[in-house]
C-alpha positions as CSV (number, residue, x, y, z in Angstrom):
1,M,18.1,-7.6,4.1
2,P,18.3,-7.1,7.9
3,F,18.0,-3.3,7.9
4,L,14.6,-3.6,6.2
5,Y,13.3,-5.3,9.3
6,Q,13.9,-2.3,11.5
7,G,10.5,-0.8,12.3
8,L,8.7,-3.4,10.1
9,L,5.2,-3.8,11.4
10,A,3.8,-6.3,8.8
11,K,5.1,-8.2,5.8
12,W,2.8,-10.3,3.7
13,D,4.6,-12.3,1.1
14,L,1.7,-14.0,-0.7
15,A,3.7,-17.1,-1.4
16,Y,3.7,-17.9,2.3
17,H,0.2,-19.0,3.3
18,V,-1.7,-21.8,4.8
19,G,-4.8,-22.2,2.7
20,D,-6.3,-18.6,2.5
21,F,-4.4,-17.6,5.7
22,I,-1.5,-15.2,4.8
23,L,1.4,-15.4,7.2
24,D,3.0,-12.2,8.5
25,R,6.7,-12.7,8.0
26,S,7.7,-9.6,10.1
27,G,7.4,-11.7,13.2
28,N,4.6,-9.5,14.6
29,H,1.8,-12.0,14.0
30,R,-0.3,-9.6,12.0
31,N,-1.6,-12.3,9.7
32,A,-4.2,-11.7,6.9
33,S,-6.9,-13.7,5.3
34,L,-8.0,-13.9,1.7
35,Q,-11.7,-13.7,0.9
36,G,-12.4,-15.0,-2.5
37,A,-9.0,-14.3,-4.2
38,T,-7.1,-17.2,-5.7
39,F,-3.4,-18.0,-5.8
40,V,-1.5,-17.9,-9.1
41,P,2.2,-18.2,-10.1
42,S,4.2,-14.9,-10.1
43,P,7.8,-13.9,-11.0
44,N,8.9,-14.3,-7.4
45,G,6.8,-17.3,-6.4
46,E,3.1,-16.8,-5.9
47,A,0.6,-14.0,-5.9
48,A,-3.0,-13.5,-5.0
49,Q,-5.3,-12.7,-7.9
50,F,-8.3,-10.4,-7.2
51,D,-11.2,-10.3,-9.6
52,G,-12.2,-6.6,-9.2
53,V,-15.7,-7.6,-8.2
54,D,-15.8,-9.0,-4.6
55,D,-12.3,-10.4,-3.8
56,Y,-10.5,-8.9,-0.9
57,M,-8.2,-9.5,2.0
58,T,-8.8,-8.8,5.7
59,F,-6.4,-7.9,8.4
60,S,-6.2,-5.7,11.6
61,D,-4.0,-3.7,13.9
62,L,-2.2,-1.4,11.5
63,R,-4.3,1.8,11.7
64,D,-3.4,3.2,15.2
65,P,-1.3,6.4,14.8
66,E,0.5,5.6,18.0
67,L,2.2,2.7,16.2
68,Y,3.8,5.3,14.0
69,G,4.7,8.1,16.5
70,G,1.3,9.7,16.8
71,E,-0.6,12.2,14.6
72,D,2.7,13.8,13.5
73,G,4.6,10.6,13.0
74,A,5.8,8.8,9.9
75,F,5.4,5.6,8.0
76,S,6.5,3.8,4.8
77,L,4.7,1.1,2.8
78,S,5.5,-0.8,-0.3
79,T,3.6,-3.3,-2.4
80,R,4.4,-5.3,-5.5
81,L,1.4,-5.8,-7.8
82,R,0.1,-6.0,-11.3
83,V,-3.1,-4.1,-12.3
84,A,-5.4,-5.5,-15.1
85,D,-6.9,-2.2,-16.1
86,V,-5.2,1.1,-15.2
87,N,-8.1,3.1,-16.8
88,A,-10.3,2.0,-13.9
89,V,-9.9,3.0,-10.2
90,N,-8.3,0.0,-8.4
91,T,-8.4,0.3,-4.6
92,V,-5.3,-1.3,-3.4
93,C,-6.2,-0.9,0.3
94,F,-8.2,1.1,2.8
95,G,-6.9,1.5,6.3
96,C,-3.7,-0.4,5.6
97,G,-1.9,2.1,7.8
98,P,-2.7,5.4,9.6
99,F,-4.3,6.9,6.5
100,S,-7.3,6.5,4.3
101,S,-6.4,4.7,1.1
102,L,-4.0,3.7,-1.7
103,A,-5.2,3.2,-5.2
104,I,-4.1,2.9,-8.8
105,G,-5.8,4.3,-11.9
106,N,-7.8,7.2,-13.3
107,L,-7.5,10.0,-10.9
108,G,-7.4,12.6,-13.6
109,A,-5.5,10.2,-15.9
110,P,-5.0,6.4,-16.1
111,G,-1.9,4.7,-14.9
112,R,-1.3,6.8,-11.7
113,A,-0.8,5.5,-8.2
114,W,-2.3,7.8,-5.6
115,A,-3.0,8.0,-1.9
116,R,-5.5,9.9,0.3
117,L,-4.0,11.4,3.5
118,F,-5.7,13.4,6.2
119,N,-5.2,17.2,6.4
120,Q,-5.2,17.9,10.1
121,V,-5.6,21.7,9.5
122,T,-8.5,21.8,7.0
123,L,-9.9,18.3,8.1
124,G,-10.0,17.5,4.4
125,S,-7.7,15.4,2.3
126,L,-4.2,15.6,0.7
127,W,-3.4,13.6,-2.4
128,P,0.2,12.5,-3.3
129,I,0.1,11.1,-6.8
130,T,2.5,9.7,-9.4
131,T,2.8,10.3,-13.1
132,P,0.7,8.1,-15.4
133,A,3.5,5.6,-15.8
134,I,1.8,2.3,-14.8
135,A,0.7,0.1,-17.6
136,D,-1.9,-2.7,-17.8
137,D,-0.7,-6.2,-16.7
138,T,2.8,-5.0,-15.7
139,W,4.4,-5.8,-12.4
140,V,5.4,-2.6,-10.4
141,E,6.6,-1.9,-6.9
142,V,4.6,1.0,-5.5
143,T,6.1,2.7,-2.4
144,L,4.6,5.5,-0.3
145,V,6.7,7.3,2.3
146,V,5.0,9.8,4.6
147,D,6.6,12.2,7.2
148,A,3.6,14.1,8.7
149,T,5.9,17.0,9.5
150,S,7.0,17.6,6.0
151,G,5.1,15.7,3.3
152,A,4.9,12.5,1.2
153,R,6.8,10.8,-1.6
154,M,5.7,8.1,-4.0
155,Y,8.0,5.8,-5.9
156,L,7.4,3.4,-8.9
157,D,9.9,0.6,-9.1
158,C,12.0,2.4,-6.4
159,E,12.4,5.6,-8.5
160,L,10.9,8.8,-7.1
161,D,7.8,9.6,-9.2
162,G,5.7,12.0,-7.1
163,E,6.1,14.4,-4.2
164,L,3.7,16.3,-1.9
165,D,5.4,19.0,0.3
166,N,2.9,19.8,3.0
167,P,3.5,19.9,6.8
168,D,-0.3,19.6,7.6
169,I,-0.5,15.8,7.1
170,G,-2.0,14.0,10.1
171,L,-1.8,10.3,10.7
172,R,-5.3,9.0,11.4
173,D,-7.3,5.8,12.2
174,Y,-10.1,5.6,9.7
175,G,-11.8,2.8,11.6
176,Y,-11.8,0.0,8.9
177,S,-9.2,-2.1,7.1
178,S,-9.3,-4.1,3.9
179,F,-7.1,-4.9,0.9
180,G,-8.6,-4.9,-2.6
181,E,-12.0,-3.7,-1.5
182,G,-13.5,-0.6,-3.0
183,S,-16.7,1.2,-3.2
184,G,-18.9,0.8,-6.3
185,D,-16.8,-0.5,-9.2
186,A,-13.5,0.6,-7.6
187,W,-12.4,-2.9,-6.4
188,F,-8.9,-4.0,-7.2
189,E,-8.5,-6.2,-10.3
190,G,-5.1,-7.8,-10.7
191,E,-2.4,-9.6,-8.7
192,V,-0.6,-8.8,-5.5
193,E,2.7,-10.5,-4.6
194,M,4.0,-8.5,-1.6
195,F,2.9,-5.9,1.0
196,R,5.1,-4.3,3.7
197,I,4.7,-1.4,6.1
198,W,7.1,0.3,8.5
199,N,6.7,2.8,11.3
200,R,9.4,5.1,10.0
201,V,10.7,6.8,6.9
202,L,12.8,4.5,4.6
203,T,16.0,6.0,3.4
204,D,16.9,6.1,-0.3
205,V,19.3,3.2,0.1
206,E,16.6,1.1,1.7
207,I,14.1,2.0,-1.0
208,D,16.6,0.9,-3.6
209,A,16.9,-2.4,-1.8
210,L,13.2,-3.1,-2.4
211,C,13.9,-3.5,-6.1
212,P,16.9,-5.8,-6.3
């Protein structure tokens, strides 16, 4: 839908690749590269399967807060994926925008999606999180919407599932980017079909359009 291209900085549809090279379909040439992951069929074409051990995807040029309006700016991201084990911590990405990380699983309870954002007042972290609604081996659209002046919202399959009201969020470049790579045993195990990020807040109508 054309309006979903407004402010779109990167769009990785894993069905569109040349070898292990993932093409950025936003038109901004922010291509990505798979390291070890393999391609498998998925409901909408093709997905990358990560083994939870050492498979990951590399990319660049999405961390700078100036792309999103500065420290007090805004962004939205959405990814369609399937997690093998929601009892484990699965790092979806680190530095895939102006924040620390997005992950699924076992932050207090299995089946939750959660993000780590920068608190520019305390210099610590803020944690938007969903309910434990994600099941093993089930496709889900996970969406994070952040307005640094007011807070963050998280959606599962385009339905609001978690809110963090806090005006102290600061957009920040954490200096490193990867998709699927975690510390220790927190690597992502499962399949990823799509990833998109915008430099603005998506409206409710636009979020609904992510799940036709």
